[in-house]
C-alpha positions in Angstrom: 72.9 71.5 98.4 75.0 74.3 96.8 77.1 76.5 99.1 75.6 79.5 97.3 72.2 78.8 98.7 71.7 80.6 101.9 68.7 81.8 103.8 67.2 84.7 101.9 67.1 86.8 105.0 70.8 86.3 105.7 71.8 87.4 102.2 69.6 90.4 101.8 70.9 93.9 102.4 68.4 96.2 103.9 67.4 99.6 102.5 68.8 101.2 105.7 72.2 99.5 105.0 72.2 100.8 101.4 71.3 104.3 102.5 74.1 104.1 105.1 76.6 103.0 102.5 75.5 105.8 100.1 75.9 108.4 102.9 79.4 107.1 103.5 80.3 107.3 99.8 79.1 110.8 99.2 81.7 112.7 101.2 84.4 110.8 99.3 83.2 112.1 95.9 84.6 115.6 95.2 81.9 116.6 92.6 79.0 115.6 94.9 80.7 117.0 98.0 80.8 120.5 96.4 77.1 120.6 96.0 75.1 122.7 98.4 71.8 120.9 98.2 71.6 118.0 100.6 69.7 115.4 98.6 71.3 113.4 95.8 69.7 110.3 94.5 71.5 107.0 95.4 71.8 106.2 91.7 73.7 109.4 91.1 76.1 108.6 94.0 76.7 105.2 92.6 77.3 106.5 89.1 79.6 109.2 90.4 81.5 106.6 92.5 82.1 104.6 89.3 83.3 107.7 87.4 85.6 108.7 90.3 87.2 105.3 90.5 87.8 105.3 86.7 89.3 108.8 87.1 91.6 107.6 89.9 92.7 104.6 88.0 93.5 106.7 85.0 95.5 109.1 87.2 97.4 106.3 88.8 98.2 104.8 85.3 99.5 108.3 84.2 101.6 108.7 87.3 103.0 105.2 86.9 104.0 106.0 83.3 105.6 109.3 84.3 107.5 107.6 87.1 108.7 104.8 84.8 110.0 107.5 82.4 111.7 109.3 85.2 113.3 106.2 86.5 114.5 105.3 83.0 116.2 108.6 82.7 117.6 108.8 86.2 121.3 108.5 87.0 121.5 105.4 89.2 124.7 106.5 91.1 124.0 106.1 94.8 120.4 105.1 94.3 119.2 101.5 94.8 116.7 101.5 91.9 115.5 98.0 92.6 114.6 98.9 96.1 112.9 102.1 94.9 110.9 100.2 92.3 109.9 97.5 94.9 108.7 100.2 97.3 106.7 101.9 94.6 105.1 98.7 93.4 103.8 97.7 96.9 100.1 97.6 97.0 98.3 99.1 100.0 
């Protein structure tokens, strides 16, 4: 038997669990968090989550590029550039 086969009840996520996850996502999304009305369809929260993640990835890429440019033009006197680069490349 395949390891992917599990009891269907153990692998299903309930509607309450989905709603709970959607409620946890919404406050993290600036565009949805600014809205005054309380109800936002779950599909909109998921779409906005995807858009926000793409936006954050793009921002991180832009900042990384700017940092690389700054490090390339930086005077290395008294600065351990290797240590600085290693610190900046650490993933959280």
